[in-house]
C-alpha positions, 0 to 999 in steps of 0.5 A, a space after each residue: 305227194 300232194 292232194 293234187 297229185 293224187 287227184 291227178 292219178 285219179 283223173 288219169 285213171 278214169 281216163 285209161 291212161 297207161 302206167 307210161 303215160 300217168 308217170 310222164 304226166 306227173 314227172 312234167 308237173 313236178 317240174 313245173 312246181 319246182 321251177 315256179 317254187 309256189 303251190 300248184 293252186 297259185 300258179 298263173 297262166 303267165 308262169 305257165 307260159 314262162 315255164 314252156 318258153 323255158 323248156 323249149 329254150 333248153 331245147 326240149 323236143 316238141 313232143 316232150 312240150 306237148 306232153 307237158 301241155 297235155 299234163 297241164 291240161 289234166 292238173 289245171 282244167 280237171 283237178 283245179 277246174 281252171 278251164 284254161 284254153 290253148 291261149 293260156 297253155 300254148 303248144 309251140 307249132 310242130 316242126 315237120 321234120 322227116 325222120 331218118 331211115 335206115 337200109 336194109 344192109 345198114 340195119 344188118 350191119 348193126 345187127 351183126 355188131 350185137 354179140 347178146 342174142 336177146 338184144 339181137 333179138 329184140 331189135 330184130 323184132 321191132 324192124 320185122 314187125 314194125 314195133 315201138 320199142 316198148 311193144 316189143 319189151 312187153 311181148 309175152 312168149 303167148 304172143 308169138 303166133 308161129 302157126 300163123 305167123 303173126 304177133 299180137 300186140 296188147 295194148 299198144 300206143 292208145 290201149 289198143 290191141 293189134 296183129 302185126 306180121 312175123 318174119 320167117 327170119 324173125 322166127 328163127 332168131 326168137 326160137 334160137 333165143 328162147 333155147 338159150 334163155 326159156 322164157 316163161 312169161 314175158 318174152 324179154 324178162 329183165 333183172 327184176 322179176 316180172 319186169 321186162 328189159 329196160 328200154 334205156 338199155 337197149 337204146 345204148 346197145 343199139 347205138 353203140 352197134 351203129 357207131 361201130 357199124 360206121 352209120 353217121 345218120 341220127 338215128 334211134 331204135 325207133 328208126 327201125 319202125 320207120 324202116 319197116 314202113 318204108 321198106 314195106 311200102 318200097 315193096 308195094 304194100 298199100 298204105 292201109 295195110 301199113 297202117 293197121 300193121 303199125 296201129 295208127 289211128 289216122 291213115 295220115 299219119 302213115 302217109 309220111 312214109 311216102 315222102 320217106 321212100 326214096 325209091 318211089 319218088 326216084 322211079 318218077 320221071 320229071 313231066 319236063 322229060 316227058 316220061 311217065 310215072 313207074 311208081 
């Protein structure tokens, strides 16, 4: 690893970036260096634009391009002192597409087609508590507070701790899982000691079960989190509470679920019909 990469790691550690973020930032810089085929300190603004355009044409998601831009800012501005603006490290405009949401019956249909109790417990926890898959897999046994019916999320996105709800049905399957596997520290340990289950494996389990359930929606494990928030909103939970449970820094992020709640939208009568809203 070149000295520039060591300096970049140092800059990211100063900023308190998670291990996951550091890994992704470094991988994007390596991709750039491989594509341009020259040392990083010789890369020009035009070459960065060419690389980003190449990635966009490959169909890389907005979030991946955004991560690449953030990584380049650390490398070229903080390490190489280029002080390049957004005119150089160009971010594409985010497409405002609504995520897909599963109904409760669809979620249960998927879960029913998963034979492994551990996998079931992971996916039900993701839905029941609105957790990201990384947050579920990094839970410790001690994070489950059955007395107060809470789950403690340590170092969630942005390095923030928070609490979310522990459902009765979720607690039931977690107890069943614990009796079978007897985890001691990590709630969902993987094959490597001290490491959790690999997220990619859970994504594969979810997709296989979804296909078996005959669900054609383009959904992933993260859709369980979207479904959690949407279902809470349809059960008249206020947005501020949903924001806290999800760990959103800005309530504008949470407001997307107003668009996803078809139950609330369909309960509104058009003014042409002379009816009043029942939302």
